N, C-alpha and C positions, 0 to 999 in steps of 0.2 A: 365373505368370499366374493371376489371381484366378478367372477363369471356370472353370478346371479343378477348383478345390476347392469350387465352389458346388454344393450338393445339387440333384439333378434333381427339380423339381416338375412338377405337371401342366401348369402354365402354360408352363414352359420346354419341356416335351415337345411341346406343341401348336405353340409357336413354332418348334421344331426341324423338325417335320413341314412347317409352312408354308414354312420356309426351303428344305427339300429339294424341295418342290413348285415353288417359284419357281425354284430352280436347274434343275430338269428343264425347265420352260417356257423358261428362258433358253437352255439348250443346244439345245432344239428350234428356237427362233427363230434361233439362230446357224447351225444347219445349213441352215435354209431360206434365210437371207440369205448363205450362204457364197459364191455367185458374185459378190456385190457386195463382201463383206468381204475376199475373198482379195487384191485389189490393195492394200487398205489395210494388211493384215497383212504382205504382202511388203515394202511400203515401210517399215513399222515395223521389220521385221527388218534391212533395209539401213541404216536410220537408226541403229539400235542398234549396228551394226558400224562405221559411218562416223563416229559422233559423237566418238570419241577423236581422230580425225584433225582434225575441225573444231576441237576444243579446242586441239589442238597449234598449228594455224595462228593461232587467235584469241588465245591466252594466251601461248604460248611464242614464236611468231614475231611477236606483237604487231601483228596486222592490225587495222585500225581498226574494222571492223564485222563482225557475224555474217554478214551477207549476202555480204560479200567472202570470208570464210573458207569458207562453204558453196560458193560458186562455184569457189574454188580446189580444194576437196576433190572436187567432182563432176568438174571438168576433169581432175584427176589420176586419178580412177577410170576415166574414159573413155579416157585416154591409156594406162593400164595394160592395159585390155581390148583396145585397138587393137594395142598391141605384142605381146600374147599371140597375137592372131589373126594378125598379120603373121609371127610366128615359127612358128606351128603350121600355117598353111594350106599352105605349100610341102610339108611332110612329108605332110600328109593327101592332097594332090593326087598326089604321087609314089606314095604307098601305094595309092591308088585306081587309078592307072594300072597299077601292078604287079599288082594284083588282077585287073584287066580282062585284061591280057596272059596271066596264068596261067590264067584261065578259058578264054580262047580256045585256048591250047595244049592244055588238057584236052579241049575239045570237038573239036579237030582231030586228036587222037591216038587210038590204039587203046585203048579203055577197059580191055581185058583185060590190057594191059601194066602197069597201075597196081595197086598192092596195096591196093585198096579192097574192103571187105567186100561180099559178094554182095548182101545186102539193101539196103545203102546205095547201091551202084552202080545197082541196079534202080530205087530211088526217085529218084535224081538223073537218070537217063536219061529216066524218065517225065516228070519236071518240065521237063527241057530240051526234050523233044519237044513238050510242050504249049505252052510259051512261045516256042518258036523262038528260044532265047537267042542262039545263034551268029549268026543273021541280024541280030538287033537290035544285038549288039555290033559287028558289022562295019559296019553301015550307020548307026550312031549314032542309032537310033530307039528307044532304051530308054524315054525319057519318054513318047513317043506310044504305045508298046506298053503301058506301065503304065496310061495313060489309058484305052485300049481294054479292057484286061483287068480293070481294077478301076474300073468306071464309078461305082459307088456311093461308094467311098472318094474318088475324084477329085472327084466332085460335092460331097461334104461338105467336102472340103479347100478347094475354091474357092468355097464358098458365100459369097455377098455378106454375109449377116448375120453369119456367123462371123468373116469378115475384119474387118468394121467393129467388131464387139464386141471382137475381140482387140486391134485398134489403140486402141480406146477404153480398154480396161483398161490397156494400156501407158501411154497418155497420162495417165490418172488416177494410175497408180502413180508416174510421174515427178513429178506435181504434189504428191501426198501426201508423197513423199520430200523435196521441196524445202521444203514448209511444216513438216514434222516436224523437219528439221534446223535450221530457223530458230528454232522455238519448242520445242525438245526438252525443255528443263528444265521448262517450263510444263506440257507434256503428261505428262511422266514423274512429276510430283508433284501435279498438279492433281486427280487422281482421289481423293486422300486427303480432300479437302474434302467428298466425298459419303459418306464412311464415318462410322460412329458415333464420337463423340469419344473414348470409352474404348478403342477398338480401333485408333486411328490410329497410336499409337506402335509397337504390335506389328506392324501391317501394313506400316508404313514400314520397320521393321527386317527383316521377312520379304522385302519387295521388294528391299532392298539386298543381302541375303544371296543371293537367287536370281540377281540380276544379277552379283554377284561370282563365284559358282560357275559360272554359265553362261559368263562370259567366260573363266575359267580352263579350262573344259572345251573350248570351241571352240579356244582357243589350243593346247591339248594335242592335240586331234584333227587340227588343221592340221599339226602337226609329224609326227604318225603318218602322215597321208596323204602328206606329202612323202617320208618314208622309204619308204613303200610304192611311190610313183612310181619312186624310184630302184631299189628291189629288183626290182620286176616288170619294169622296162625292162631291167635287167641280165640277169635270168633269161630273158626272151624273146629277147634278143640272143644269149645263149649257145646256146640251142637252135635258133637260126636261124629264128625266126618272122618273117614279114613285118611291117613297120611296128612294130618292137619298142618304140621310144620312144613313139609315139602310143598303142599298145595299153597299154603300161605306165603311161603317165600317165592314161589313161582309167580303168583298174582302180584306180590309186592314188587318184584323185579321188573315185570313188564309194565308196571305203573310208572316207571321212569319216564316213559312217554305218557303225557297226561291223557287220562280217560281210556287208555288201551287196556286197563285192567278188566274192562267189561268182557274181553275175549276169554278171560279165565272162568267166566260163568259156565261155559259148556263143560270143561272137564270137572268143575265142581258139581255140576248136575249129574254127570256120569258117576262120580263117586257117591253122590247121594242115592242113586239107583242101586249101587252095590250095597250101601248101608241098609237100604230097604230090603234087599234080598237076604241079607244076613240076619236082620233083627225083626223083620216083618212090620216095621213101622209104616205109617201112611206115606205114600209117595208125595202127595200134595203138601203134607206137613213138612217133610224134609226140604222140598223145593222152597216153601215159604221161609224156612229157617235160613237157607242159603241166601235167599233174596234179602232177608232182614240183615244178615251180616254185610252184604254188599252195600245196602242203603245206609246203614249206620256208619260204616267206615267211610263211605263217600261224603256223608254229611260232616263227619269230624274232619276229614281232609280239607273239604272246601271252605268250611266255616272257621276252623281254628288253625290247622297246621299250615296249609298253603299260604294264607294271608300273612301269618306271622313270619314264616321263613322267607318266602319270596318277597313279601312287602319290605322286610328288612334288607334283603340283598339287592333287589331290583328297584326299590323305591316306588312301587306301584300300589295303588289302592286295590282292595279286593274286587270291586266292580270292574275296574280296568283290567285286572288279571283275567277274570272270567270272559269279558268281552274280547280281549286280545286272543285268548285261546280259541274262542268260537270263530272269530274272523279268520285268523291264520290257519286254523284247522280246515275251514271251508275252502280257503284258497289253495293251500298246499298239502292237504291230507296229513299223513304222518309226519312228513318233514316240516310242515307248517306248525304242527303242535310242538315239535322239538325246538324250533328256532323262533317261535312266535313271541315269547316274552323278551328275549334279548333284542330282537328287531324293534319291538315296540318301545323299549327303553331307549335305544339308540335314536329312533325317529323323534321321540319326544325331546331328548337332549339336544339334537341338532336343530330341531325346529326352534327351541328356545334360544339356542346359541347364535344362529345365523339369520333367522327370519323374523323373530320378535325384536322390535327396536328396544334398546335399553331405556329404562325408566330414568326419571330425573334423579332419583336417589342413587342410581348406579353411576351417573355421569357427573353430577355436581356434588362436591364435598359438603357435608352438613356444617352449619355454622357452629362455631365454638370448638371445632376439632382442628388441631394442628398436627403437622407431621413431626 
């Protein structure tokens, strides 16, 4: 790239400062407009995920028009979500019923017979007495009780303005998704026309590389999340946790963002408390078993699954993968964990391509070789 070898003059320095100032103003404007831009960005992300399916129906299946391909794709996506909900809802309902029954048994039993730590038993009993939980569960008045106990939360939740704005955001997201899928190629390349002529080739190449690495990363993370769903479900089933498949799938799905599966430890601990109330098992033993499941799955993921999947897709060593996730997670939080590996791969590739001088073997043909 020629601009890397150009000497820095005062004019270039001033233009660089103006560029940074403009970038800062742009970032501030984006943050201010984020409530309006979030539906568009969400639709763009969904369009980026669904566009290969649209291309499959349009070019491989030879459907006549892009609109028909988009309609078939969206119908298929809705059908998949409905099937997943149809498959998951019975398990969720059964699990919630089981949790309600276990809670009632705990409330109706002698708390001293359960191996619950004294500090935790005192905290639970105070909360139960304040909320009259047993009466609410028996009479089916849990929703009305929550409405009376949490008037501010309930009022905000049912606020007419919030509901209307939420429905409007969903409506605009669907419209954005429809139009983006129809004209995806025009939107994905049209922005280059607003860039300087000398930088268009580099920016086009950079955008292509980012899209390529992000697709590979998401494909790899989806495989890792699927493995985690199976391993957590199996582990929770072995230790006898209520709703093992639902809880395992929940923890596995949130593990799509690296290390966020730790958030699932709290609901797993609550289910362990209900299991203790139902069976009378030791609280600390159940917590230890939940912790063992997390530790074993995390070791298997970090030592075997992630290096094999991400190493093959991203071309990174296991140590570089862990270091990249740590650094980008510290810099950007959740977003850094999501884009850390693709950014690391792109930075390494462009460093080798533009900053490392070519070796003699790359520039001089070897002796004895003819074209």
